[in-house]
MARKOLMI-133223 format. One record per atom (N, C-alpha, C, O): x, y negated, z negated. Coordinates in steps of 0.2 Angstrom, whole numbers, padded with zeros to 4 digits, always signed. Atoms other than C-alpha are relative to their C-alpha. Layout:
REM residues N
XYZ ...
REM end
This chain:
REM residues 301
+0003-0008-0001 -0057+0356+0132 +0005+0003-0006 +0003+0006-0010 -0004-0004+0004 -0041+0362+0124 +0000-0002-0008 +0001+0002-0012 +0001+0001+0007 -0044+0353+0108 -0007+0003-0003 -0007+0004-0009 +0007-0003+0003 -0062+0360+0107 +0002+0007-0001 -0001+0010-0006 -0002-0007+0001 -0054+0378+0110 +0004+0001-0005 +0004+0006-0008 -0005-0001+0005 -0041+0375+0097 -0004+0000-0007 -0002+0003-0011 +0005+0001+0006 -0055+0369+0084 -0003+0008-0001 -0003+0011-0006 +0004-0006+0000 -0065+0385+0088 +0005+0006-0002 +0003+0010-0006 -0004-0007+0001 -0050+0398+0088 +0002-0001-0007 +0002+0005-0011 -0003+0000+0006 -0042+0391+0072 -0005+0000-0006 -0004+0003-0011 +0005-0001+0006 -0058+0389+0062 -0002+0007-0001 -0002+0009-0007 +0002-0007+0000 -0062+0407+0066 +0006+0004-0003 +0004+0008-0007 -0006-0002+0003 -0044+0411+0062 +0000+0000-0008 +0002+0005-0011 +0000+0000+0007 -0046+0404+0045 -0003+0004-0004 -0001+0006-0010 +0005-0003+0004 -0061+0413+0039 +0002+0008+0001 +0000+0012-0002 -0001-0008-0001 -0055+0430+0047 +0006+0002-0004 +0007+0007-0007 -0006-0002+0003 -0037+0430+0039 +0001-0003-0006 +0005+0000-0010 -0001+0004+0006 -0038+0417+0025 -0004+0002-0006 -0002+0002-0011 +0004+0000+0005 -0053+0420+0015 -0004+0008+0000 -0006+0011+0005 +0003-0006+0000 -0059+0437+0009 -0006+0001-0005 -0008+0007-0006 +0007-0001+0004 -0073+0434-0003 -0002-0008-0002 +0002-0012-0004 +0003+0006+0001 -0084+0419-0005 -0006+0001-0005 -0011+0005-0004 +0004-0001+0005 -0095+0418-0021 -0006-0005-0001 -0011-0003-0002 +0005+0005+0001 -0104+0401-0021 +0000-0005+0005 +0005-0005+0009 +0000+0006-0006 -0110+0387-0009 +0006-0005+0000 +0009-0007+0005 -0005+0005+0002 -0097+0375-0018 +0006+0003+0004 +0010-0001+0007 -0005-0003-0002 -0084+0387-0014 +0001+0000+0008 +0006-0002+0010 -0001+0000-0007 -0088+0390+0004 +0000-0007+0003 +0003-0008+0009 -0001+0007-0003 -0090+0370+0006 +0007-0001+0000 +0010-0004+0005 -0006+0002+0000 -0073+0368+0000 +0005+0004+0006 +0009+0000+0008 -0003-0005-0006 -0066+0382+0013 -0002-0003+0006 +0002-0003+0011 +0002+0004-0006 -0075+0373+0026 +0004-0006+0002 +0006-0007+0007 -0005+0007-0001 -0066+0357+0024 +0007+0002+0001 +0011-0001+0005 -0006-0002-0001 -0050+0365+0022 +0001+0004+0008 +0006+0004+0011 -0001-0002-0006 -0053+0375+0038 +0000-0005+0006 +0003-0004+0011 +0000+0006-0005 -0057+0359+0048 +0007-0004+0000 +0010-0005+0005 -0006+0003+0001 -0041+0352+0041 +0006+0004+0004 +0010+0001+0007 -0004-0004-0003 -0031+0367+0047 -0001+0000+0007 +0004-0001+0010 +0001+0000-0007 -0039+0367+0064 +0002-0007+0003 +0005-0008+0009 -0002+0006-0003 -0036+0348+0066 +0008-0001+0000 +0011-0004+0004 -0008+0000+0000 -0017+0351+0062 +0002+0004+0007 +0006+0001+0011 -0003-0004-0005 -0016+0364+0076 -0003-0004+0007 -0001-0001+0012 +0001+0004-0006 -0025+0352+0089 +0006-0003+0003 +0007-0003+0009 -0006+0003-0003 -0009+0342+0091 +0006+0004+0000 +0012+0002+0002 -0006-0004+0001 +0002+0356+0086 +0004+0002+0006 +0001+0003+0012 -0004-0001-0006 +0017+0359+0099 +0000-0005+0005 +0003-0004+0011 -0001+0006-0004 +0015+0342+0107 +0005-0004-0001 +0006-0006-0007 -0006+0004+0001 +0029+0331+0111 -0002-0006-0004 +0002-0009-0008 +0003+0005+0005 +0019+0317+0103 -0007+0001-0001 -0010+0005+0004 +0006-0001+0002 +0002+0317+0094 -0005-0002+0005 -0010+0001+0006 +0006+0002-0004 -0007+0307+0108 +0000+0004+0006 -0003+0002+0010 +0001-0005-0005 -0004+0321+0120 -0005+0005+0000 -0007+0009+0004 +0006-0004+0001 -0018+0330+0112 -0006-0003+0000 -0007-0009+0000 +0007+0004-0001 -0036+0328+0115 -0003-0001-0007 +0000+0000-0012 +0005+0000+0006 -0051+0325+0103 -0006+0004+0002 -0007+0006+0007 +0006-0004-0001 -0066+0335+0100 -0005-0002-0006 -0002-0004-0011 +0005-0001+0005 -0082+0335+0090 -0001+0007-0002 +0001+0012+0001 +0001-0007+0002 -0087+0350+0080 -0006+0001-0005 -0007-0004-0008 +0005-0002+0006 -0101+0359+0070 +0002+0007-0001 +0000+0012+0003 -0001-0006+0001 -0094+0374+0061 -0003+0003-0007 -0003+0000-0012 +0003-0002+0006 -0102+0385+0048 +0000+0007-0001 +0003+0010+0003 +0000-0006+0002 -0106+0401+0040 -0008+0001-0001 -0012-0003-0005 +0007-0003+0002 -0123+0411+0039 +0001+0004-0005 +0004+0009-0004 -0002-0004+0006 -0122+0419+0022 -0007+0002-0004 -0012-0002-0004 +0004-0002+0004 -0134+0430+0012 +0001-0001-0008 +0006-0001-0011 -0002+0003+0008 -0138+0423-0006 -0003+0006-0004 -0007+0010-0002 +0002-0003+0006 -0140+0433-0022 -0006-0002-0003 -0005-0008-0006 +0005+0002+0002 -0157+0431-0027 -0003+0003-0007 -0008+0002-0010 +0002-0003+0006 -0158+0442-0042 +0000-0003-0006 -0005-0002-0010 +0001+0004+0006 -0154+0429-0055 -0005-0006+0001 -0008-0008-0004 +0005+0006-0001 -0165+0415-0047 -0003+0002+0007 -0002+0001+0013 +0004-0002-0007 -0178+0422-0035 -0004-0006+0003 -0007-0006+0008 +0002+0006-0004 -0183+0404-0031 +0005-0002+0006 +0003-0007+0010 -0005+0001-0005 -0167+0404-0020 -0003+0003+0007 -0006+0008+0007 +0001-0003-0007 -0170+0407-0001 +0005+0006+0001 +0011+0006-0001 -0005-0006+0000 -0163+0424+0004 +0006-0001+0005 +0010+0003+0004 -0005+0002-0004 -0151+0416+0017 +0001-0008+0000 -0003-0012-0002 -0002+0007+0000 -0142+0399+0019 +0005+0000+0006 +0009+0004+0007 -0004+0001-0005 -0133+0392+0034 +0004-0006-0003 +0002-0012-0004 -0005+0006+0003 -0118+0381+0027 +0004-0002+0005 +0007+0003+0008 -0004+0002-0005 -0108+0371+0038 +0002-0008+0000 -0002-0012-0003 -0003+0006-0001 -0097+0356+0042 -0001-0004+0006 -0001-0001+0011 +0002+0004-0007 -0101+0343+0056 +0004-0006+0000 +0004-0011-0005 -0003+0007-0002 -0090+0329+0063 -0002-0001+0007 -0001+0004+0011 +0002+0002-0006 -0096+0320+0078 -0007+0000+0002 -0011-0002-0003 +0007+0000-0002 -0113+0322+0087 -0004+0006+0003 -0009+0006+0006 +0003-0006-0002 -0117+0340+0089 -0006+0000-0005 -0005-0003-0011 +0006-0001+0004 -0134+0344+0081 -0001+0007-0002 +0001+0012+0002 +0002-0006+0002 -0141+0359+0071 -0007+0000-0001 -0009-0004-0005 +0007+0000+0001 -0159+0364+0072 -0002+0007-0003 +0001+0012-0001 +0002-0006+0002 -0168+0377+0062 -0007+0001+0003 -0012-0003+0003 +0006-0001-0002 -0183+0386+0071 -0003+0005-0005 +0000+0010-0007 +0003-0004+0006 -0194+0393+0057 -0004+0006+0004 -0008+0004+0008 +0002-0007-0003 -0199+0411+0062 -0008+0000-0001 -0011+0004+0002 +0007-0001+0002 -0217+0409+0053 -0004-0005+0003 -0009-0004+0007 +0003+0005-0002 -0222+0392+0057 +0002-0002+0008 -0002-0006+0011 -0002+0000-0006 -0213+0392+0074 +0001-0008+0001 -0001-0010+0007 -0001+0006-0001 -0208+0374+0072 +0008-0002-0001 +0011+0000-0006 -0007+0001+0000 -0191+0366+0074 +0001-0006-0005 -0003-0010-0005 -0001+0005+0004 -0182+0355+0061 +0008-0002+0001 +0012+0002+0001 -0007+0002-0002 -0166+0344+0064 +0003+0000-0007 +0000-0003-0011 -0003+0000+0006 -0155+0348+0050 +0005-0005-0001 +0006-0007-0007 -0005+0005+0000 -0143+0335+0054 -0002-0007+0002 +0001-0011+0006 +0003+0006-0001 -0153+0320+0053 +0004-0006-0002 +0007-0006-0007 -0004+0005+0002 -0144+0304+0054 +0008+0000+0001 +0012-0004-0001 -0008-0001-0001 -0126+0311+0059 +0002-0004+0005 +0008-0005+0006 -0002+0005-0006 -0126+0300+0074 -0001-0007-0003 -0006-0009-0005 +0001+0005+0005 -0122+0284+0065 -0003-0007+0005 -0007-0011+0003 +0003+0005-0004 -0125+0272+0080 -0005+0004+0004 -0003+0006+0010 +0005-0004-0003 -0141+0280+0086 -0003-0002+0006 -0007+0001+0009 +0003+0002-0007 -0145+0269+0101 +0006-0001+0005 +0005-0003+0011 -0006-0001-0005 -0127+0272+0109 +0002+0006+0000 +0005+0009-0004 -0001-0007-0001 -0125+0289+0116 +0007+0001+0001 +0009+0007+0000 -0008-0001-0001 -0106+0285+0120 +0004+0000-0007 +0010+0002-0006 -0004-0001+0007 -0101+0284+0101 -0002+0006-0004 -0007+0006-0006 +0002-0007+0004 -0101+0302+0093 +0000-0001-0007 -0002+0004-0010 -0001+0002+0007 -0097+0294+0076 +0005+0003-0004 +0006+0002-0010 -0006-0003+0004 -0082+0305+0072 +0003+0004+0004 -0001+0006+0009 -0003-0005-0005 -0070+0317+0081 +0007+0002-0004 +0010-0002-0007 -0006-0002+0002 -0055+0327+0076 +0006-0001+0005 +0004-0002+0011 -0005+0002-0005 -0038+0325+0085 +0002-0007+0000 -0002-0011-0003 -0002+0008+0001 -0028+0308+0087 -0005-0005+0003 -0007-0005+0008 +0004+0006-0002 -0039+0293+0087 +0003-0006-0003 +0004-0010+0001 -0003+0006+0003 -0033+0281+0074 +0007-0001+0000 +0011+0003+0003 -0007+0000+0001 -0016+0275+0070 +0003+0005-0002 +0000+0008-0006 -0004-0006+0002 -0003+0287+0067 -0004+0007+0001 -0002+0012-0001 +0003-0006-0003 -0014+0300+0076 -0006+0003-0004 -0008+0009-0004 +0004-0003+0005 -0027+0302+0062 -0007+0001+0003 -0008-0002+0008 +0006-0001-0003 -0044+0309+0066 -0005-0005-0003 -0003-0009-0007 +0005+0004+0001 -0060+0299+0065 -0005+0003-0004 -0009+0007-0002 +0004-0005+0005 -0069+0305+0050 -0006-0004-0003 -0009-0003-0008 +0006+0005+0002 -0083+0292+0049 -0006+0004-0002 -0008+0003-0008 +0006-0004+0002 -0097+0305+0049 +0001+0007-0002 -0003+0011-0002 -0001-0006+0003 -0089+0320+0042 -0004+0002-0006 -0004-0001-0011 +0004-0002+0005 -0102+0329+0032 -0001+0007-0001 +0000+0011+0003 +0001-0007+0001 -0106+0345+0024 -0008+0001-0001 -0011-0003-0004 +0007-0002+0000 -0124+0353+0025 -0001+0008-0003 +0003+0012-0002 +0002-0007+0000 -0133+0368+0020 -0008+0000+0000 -0011-0005-0001 +0009-0001-0001 -0152+0374+0024 -0001+0006-0002 +0003+0011+0000 +0002-0007+0001 -0160+0389+0017 -0005+0002+0005 -0008-0001+0008 +0003-0003-0005 -0167+0401+0028 -0003+0007-0001 -0001+0010-0006 +0003-0006+0001 -0178+0417+0029 +0002+0004+0006 +0003+0002+0011 -0001-0005-0006 -0175+0432+0040 -0005-0001+0006 -0011-0001+0004 +0005+0002-0006 -0182+0429+0057 +0000-0006+0002 -0002-0007+0008 -0002+0007-0002 -0178+0411+0057 +0006-0001+0005 +0010+0004+0005 -0005+0001-0005 -0167+0405+0071 +0004-0007-0001 +0001-0012-0003 -0005+0006+0000 -0152+0393+0070 +0003-0002+0007 +0006+0002+0010 -0002+0002-0006 -0148+0383+0085 +0005-0007-0001 +0003-0011-0004 -0004+0006+0000 -0132+0372+0087 +0000-0002+0007 +0000+0002+0012 +0000+0003-0007 -0132+0360+0102 +0005-0006+0001 +0006-0010-0004 -0004+0006-0002 -0121+0348+0110 -0003-0006+0001 -0009-0006+0002 +0003+0006-0001 -0125+0330+0113 -0003+0000+0007 -0008-0004+0008 +0003+0000-0006 -0129+0334+0131 -0006+0004+0001 -0009+0004+0006 +0007-0003+0001 -0144+0344+0124 -0005-0004-0003 -0010-0005+0000 +0005+0003+0004 -0151+0334+0111 -0001-0008+0002 -0006-0011+0000 +0002+0006-0003 -0149+0317+0120 -0005+0000+0005 -0007-0005+0007 +0005-0001-0005 -0160+0325+0133 -0007+0002-0004 -0011+0004-0001 +0006-0001+0003 -0173+0326+0119 -0001-0007-0004 -0006-0008-0008 +0002+0006+0002 -0172+0308+0114 -0004-0005+0003 -0003-0005+0009 +0004+0003-0003 -0185+0297+0118 +0003-0006+0004 +0000-0008+0009 -0004+0005-0003 -0174+0283+0123 +0003+0002+0007 +0001-0001+0012 -0003-0003-0006 -0164+0294+0135 -0005+0002+0005 -0004+0003+0011 +0006-0003-0005 -0181+0300+0142 -0004-0006+0003 -0009-0005+0007 +0004+0006-0004 -0187+0282+0147 -0006-0003-0004 -0009-0007-0001 +0005+0002+0004 -0199+0279+0133 +0002-0007-0003 +0008-0009-0003 -0001+0006+0003 -0202+0262+0126 -0002-0001-0007 -0006+0003-0009 +0002+0000+0007 -0202+0258+0107 -0007-0002-0001 -0010+0000-0006 +0007+0002+0001 -0220+0251+0110 -0005+0006+0001 -0011+0006-0001 +0005-0006-0001 -0227+0268+0114 +0001+0004-0006 -0002+0010-0007 +0000-0003+0006 -0222+0273+0097 -0003-0005-0006 -0003-0003-0012 +0003+0005+0004 -0231+0258+0089 +0005-0004-0003 +0004-0007-0009 -0006+0004+0003 -0215+0248+0086 -0001-0006+0004 -0001-0006+0010 +0001+0008-0003 -0217+0229+0089 +0006-0003+0003 +0008-0009+0001 -0007+0003-0002 -0199+0227+0098 +0000+0002+0008 -0003+0006+0010 +0000-0001-0008 -0194+0226+0116 +0006+0006+0001 +0005+0010+0006 -0005-0005-0001 -0178+0237+0114 +0002+0004-0006 +0001+0002-0012 -0002-0005+0006 -0172+0252+0104 +0005-0003-0005 +0006-0002-0011 -0006+0002+0005 -0157+0243+0097 -0002-0006-0004 +0002-0009-0008 +0002+0004+0005 -0168+0230+0089 -0004+0003-0006 -0007+0000-0010 +0004-0002+0005 -0176+0242+0078 +0005+0002-0007 +0011+0003-0005 -0004-0002+0005 -0169+0245+0060 +0003+0008+0000 -0001+0012+0001 -0002-0007+0000 -0158+0261+0059 -0004+0005-0003 -0005+0011+0000 +0004-0003+0003 -0169+0269+0047 -0006+0002+0003 -0008+0008+0004 +0006-0001-0004 -0184+0267+0057 +0000+0003+0006 -0003+0008+0007 -0002-0003-0006 -0176+0271+0072 +0001+0008+0000 -0002+0012+0004 -0002-0007+0001 -0169+0288+0065 -0006+0004+0000 -0007+0009+0003 +0006-0003+0001 -0187+0292+0059 -0004+0002+0005 -0006+0007+0006 +0005-0001-0006 -0196+0289+0075 +0003+0005+0005 +0000+0009+0008 -0004-0004-0004 -0183+0298+0085 +0000+0007-0002 -0001+0012+0002 +0000-0007+0003 -0182+0313+0074 -0006+0004+0000 -0007+0010+0003 +0006-0003-0001 -0200+0316+0073 -0001+0002+0008 -0003+0008+0009 +0001-0001-0007 -0201+0315+0092 +0004+0007+0002 +0001+0012+0005 -0005-0005-0002 -0186+0326+0094 -0002+0007-0002 -0002+0012+0002 +0002-0006+0003 -0192+0340+0082 -0007+0003+0004 -0007+0008+0007 +0006-0002-0004 -0209+0341+0091 +0002+0002+0008 -0001+0007+0010 -0002-0001-0007 -0201+0340+0108 +0003+0008+0001 +0002+0012+0005 -0004-0006-0001 -0189+0354+0106 -0004+0007-0002 -0003+0012+0001 +0004-0005+0000 -0202+0365+0099 -0005+0002+0005 -0006+0008+0006 +0004-0001-0007 -0213+0363+0114 +0004+0004+0005 +0002+0009+0009 -0004-0004-0004 -0198+0368+0124 +0002+0007-0001 +0002+0011+0004 -0002-0007+0002 -0193+0383+0114 -0006+0005+0002 -0006+0010+0004 +0006-0004-0001 -0211+0389+0115 -0003+0001+0007 -0007+0005+0008 +0002+0000-0007 -0213+0385+0133 -0007-0004+0001 -0010-0003+0007 +0007+0004+0000 -0228+0373+0129 +0001-0006+0004 -0003-0010+0006 -0002+0006-0004 -0219+0360+0140 -0002+0001+0007 -0002-0003+0011 +0001-0003-0006 -0223+0370+0155 -0008+0001+0001 -0010+0006-0002 +0007-0002+0000 -0242+0369+0160 +0000+0006+0004 -0005+0010+0001 +0003-0006-0004 -0241+0383+0173 +0004+0006-0003 +0004+0011+0000 -0004-0005+0003 -0230+0393+0160 +0003+0005+0005 +0003+0012+0005 -0003-0004-0006 -0220+0399+0175 +0005+0005-0002 +0008+0009+0002 -0006-0005+0002 -0206+0408+0165 -0003+0006-0001 +0001+0010-0003 +0001-0007+0001 -0217+0423+0162 -0002+0004+0006 -0005+0009+0005 +0001-0003-0006 -0219+0426+0180 +0005+0006+0001 +0011+0005+0000 -0005-0005-0001 -0212+0443+0184 -0002+0005-0006 -0001+0011-0005 +0002-0004+0006 -0219+0451+0167 -0008+0003+0001 -0012-0002+0003 +0007-0001+0000 -0236+0461+0166 -0003-0002-0007 -0005+0002-0011 +0002+0004+0006 -0241+0449+0153 -0006-0003+0001 -0006-0007+0006 +0006+0003+0000 -0259+0443+0150 +0001-0007-0002 +0006-0009-0005 +0000+0007+0002 -0263+0424+0148 +0001-0001-0008 +0003-0006-0010 +0001+0001+0007 -0265+0427+0129 +0007+0003-0003 +0008+0003-0009 -0006-0004+0003 -0248+0437+0127 +0005-0004-0003 +0007-0009+0000 -0005+0004+0004 -0236+0430+0114 +0006+0002+0001 +0007+0008+0000 -0007-0001-0002 -0218+0430+0120 +0003+0000-0007 +0002-0005-0011 -0005+0001+0006 -0205+0434+0106 +0006-0004+0002 +0009-0004+0007 -0005+0006-0001 -0194+0419+0105 +0007+0003-0003 +0009+0002-0008 -0007-0003+0002 -0176+0427+0105 +0005-0006+0001 +0004-0011+0005 -0006+0004-0001 -0160+0417+0104 +0001-0002+0008 +0001-0008+0010 -0002+0001-0007 -0157+0420+0123 -0005-0004+0004 -0004-0009+0007 +0005+0004-0003 -0174+0413+0128 +0000-0006-0002 +0001-0010+0003 +0000+0007+0003 -0174+0398+0117 +0006-0004+0004 +0005-0009+0007 -0006+0003-0003 -0156+0394+0124 -0001-0001+0007 +0000-0007+0009 +0000+0001-0007 -0160+0396+0142 -0006-0005+0001 -0005-0009+0006 +0006+0005-0001 -0177+0385+0140 +0003-0006-0001 +0001-0011+0002 -0003+0007+0001 -0166+0371+0133 +0004-0002+0006 +0003-0007+0008 -0004+0002-0005 -0153+0372+0146 -0004-0002+0007 -0002-0007+0011 +0004+0002-0005 -0167+0372+0160 -0002-0006-0001 -0003-0010+0004 +0003+0007+0001 -0175+0357+0152 +0005-0005+0002 +0003-0010+0005 -0005+0005-0001 -0158+0348+0153 +0000-0001+0008 +0000-0007+0010 -0001+0000-0009 -0156+0352+0172 -0007-0003+0002 -0006-0007+0007 +0006+0003-0002 -0175+0347+0175 +0001-0007-0001 -0001-0011+0004 +0001+0007+0002 -0173+0330+0166 +0005-0004+0004 +0003-0009+0006 -0006+0003-0004 -0156+0326+0175 +0000+0000+0007 +0005-0001+0010 +0000-0003-0007 -0161+0332+0192 +0000-0007+0004 +0003-0007+0010 +0000+0006-0005 -0164+0314+0199 +0006-0003+0000 +0009-0005+0005 -0006+0002+0001 -0148+0307+0192 +0005+0005+0004 +0010+0002+0008 -0005-0005-0003 -0138+0323+0199 -0001-0002+0008 +0004-0003+0012 +0000+0001-0007 -0146+0321+0217 +0003-0007+0002 +0007-0007+0006 -0002+0006-0003 -0143+0302+0218 +0008+0000+0000 +0011-0001+0005 -0007+0000+0000 -0125+0304+0213 +0004+0004+0005 +0010+0002+0007 -0003-0003-0005 -0122+0317+0225 -0001-0003+0007 +0003-0002+0011 +0001+0003-0005 -0129+0307+0238 +0003-0007+0001 +0004-0011+0006 -0004+0007+0000 -0120+0291+0233 +0007+0001-0003 +0008-0003-0008 -0006-0001+0004 -0103+0297+0227 +0005-0006-0001 +0010-0005-0005 -0004+0006+0001 -0095+0280+0229 -0003-0006-0004 +0000-0011-0006 +0003+0005+0004 -0107+0271+0218 -0002+0003-0007 -0003+0009-0008 +0002-0001+0008 -0111+0270+0198 -0008+0001+0001 -0012-0002+0004 +0007-0001+0001 -0127+0277+0193 -0004-0006-0004 -0001-0008-0009 +0004+0006+0003 -0140+0263+0188 -0001+0002-0007 -0004+0008-0007 +0000-0002+0005 -0141+0263+0170 -0008-0003-0002 -0010-0008-0005 +0007+0001+0001 -0161+0264+0169 -0003+0007-0001 -0004+0011+0003 +0002-0007+0001 -0168+0278+0160 -0007+0002+0002 -0010+0007+0001 +0006-0001-0003 -0185+0275+0167 +0000+0003+0007 -0004+0007+0010 -0001-0002-0008 -0179+0277+0185 +0004+0006+0000 +0003+0010+0004 -0004-0005+0001 -0165+0290+0180 +0000+0002-0007 +0004+0001-0011 +0000-0004+0007 -0171+0300+0164 +0006+0005-0001 +0009+0008+0003 -0005-0005+0002 -0159+0310+0154 +0007-0002+0000 +0009-0008+0001 -0008+0002+0001 -0140+0310+0150 +0003+0006+0004 +0002+0012+0002 -0004-0005-0002 -0128+0320+0160 +0007+0001-0005 +0010-0004-0006 -0005-0002+0005 -0115+0328+0148 +0001+0007-0001 -0002+0011+0001 -0001-0006+0002 -0108+0343+0141 -0006+0004-0003 -0008+0001-0008 +0006-0002+0002 -0122+0355+0138 +0001+0007-0003 +0003+0011+0001 -0002-0006+0004 -0120+0369+0126 -0006+0002-0006 -0008-0002-0010 +0004-0001+0005 -0132+0379+0115 +0003+0007-0003 +0006+0011+0001 -0003-0005+0004 -0126+0392+0102 -0007+0002-0005 -0008-0002-0010 +0006-0001+0004 -0141+0401+0094 +0000+0007-0003 +0004+0012+0000 +0001-0006+0003 -0144+0416+0082 -0006+0001-0005 -0008-0004-0008 +0006-0001+0005 -0158+0425+0072 +0003+0001-0006 +0008+0006-0007 -0002-0001+0007 -0156+0425+0054 -0001+0007-0002 -0006+0009+0000 +0002-0007+0002 -0154+0443+0047 +0007+0004+0000 +0012+0002+0003 -0005-0004-0001 -0142+0457+0046 +0000+0004+0007 -0006+0006+0008 +0000-0002-0007 -0137+0464+0063 +0001+0007+0000 +0006+0010-0003 +0000-0008-0001 -0141+0483+0067 +0000+0001+0006 -0005+0001+0010 +0000-0002-0007 -0135+0488+0083 -0004+0006+0002 -0005+0008+0008 +0004-0007-0001 -0145+0505+0081 -0008-0003+0002 -0011+0001+0006 +0006+0003-0001 -0161+0493+0082 -0001-0004+0006 -0006-0005+0008 +0000+0005-0006 -0156+0483+0097 -0003+0003+0005 -0002+0009+0008 +0004-0002-0006 -0168+0483+0111 +0002-0004+0006 +0006-0009+0006 -0002+0003-0007 -0165+0479+0129 -0003-0007+0000 -0009-0008-0002 +0002+0007+0000 -0167+0460+0131 -0004-0001+0007 -0003+0001+0012 +0004+0001-0006 -0181+0454+0142 +0004-0006+0005 +0003-0006+0011 -0003+0005-0005 -0169+0440+0148 +0005+0003+0004 +0010+0005+0001 -0005-0004-0004 -0160+0448+0163 +0006-0003+0001 +0011+0000+0003 -0005+0004-0002 -0149+0434+0165 +0000-0007-0004 -0005-0010-0004 +0000+0006+0003 -0143+0419+0155 +0002-0006+0004 +0002-0012+0002 -0002+0005-0004 -0137+0409+0170 -0007-0005+0002 -0013-0002+0004 +0007+0004+0000 -0150+0394+0170 -0003-0001+0007 -0008-0004+0008 +0002+0001-0007 -0151+0393+0189 -0004+0007+0002 -0008+0006+0007 +0004-0007+0000 -0159+0411+0188 -0007-0001-0003 -0007+0000-0009 +0007+0000+0003 -0178+0408+0185 -0005+0002+0006 -0005-0001+0011 +0002-0003+0007 -0189+0416+0182 +0005+0006-0001 +0010+0008+0003 -0004-0005+0002 -0180+0429+0172 +0000+0007+0005 +0003+0011+0004 
REM end
């Protein structure tokens, strides 16, 4: 936890105090790598030995407005970020209302949820970080799109393998997920995940549409998908999927949970969503949120 907090705080500190102007995506990328290195140094700073520090995954970036005067083909906005480990970033298109995984392939061992693929903090000999899947990304955005960054405790509960699906249900002629070539497995899981997270955010995964109870909304009323609403729906999904596992563990505290995704679907892990709408923030135009509480146990809103 401390490693995670230090990554967050020192990454923010770097861009608040060290960087005054950023002119190109390449320049931003260079500063992102420097900021990650800066934060990694402080993860083990003031420790008697480097091994007293923790490790953390991270996804850190900047949402920037682009100058389109010289090149009108450029998107008006871009999210530029660096990722290490197994957090994921999705873009929710404000027009098509479809989600896209921007970080496809960042989990190198796609069938083993225990391997994040990389981490900051002491991991290798001499206390070096695990940089196997350190990557830089950028995605073009339009005003009104939504950027969602999620921890593995969220996106693993969008993974068909963790939900108890068999490869044969996707037309794959194998018995186990780890028998599928990585490229094919990534393609299958990404397609499913993009469609599934879209349904969750739009509320289409709930047949009774129970989350509009309490509003004077007709059956054809279209809800505005705000970052708060999208975040809460994803957190509730994770709670619902893992309910059987949590109940069983509470009732059997001395026994290990059976590793059977059909019997106990989902994965219990750190569950975090950070979401924002693309565009300039104007506090004068802010409207009271329909979401009265972000606490996931409070439902309906």
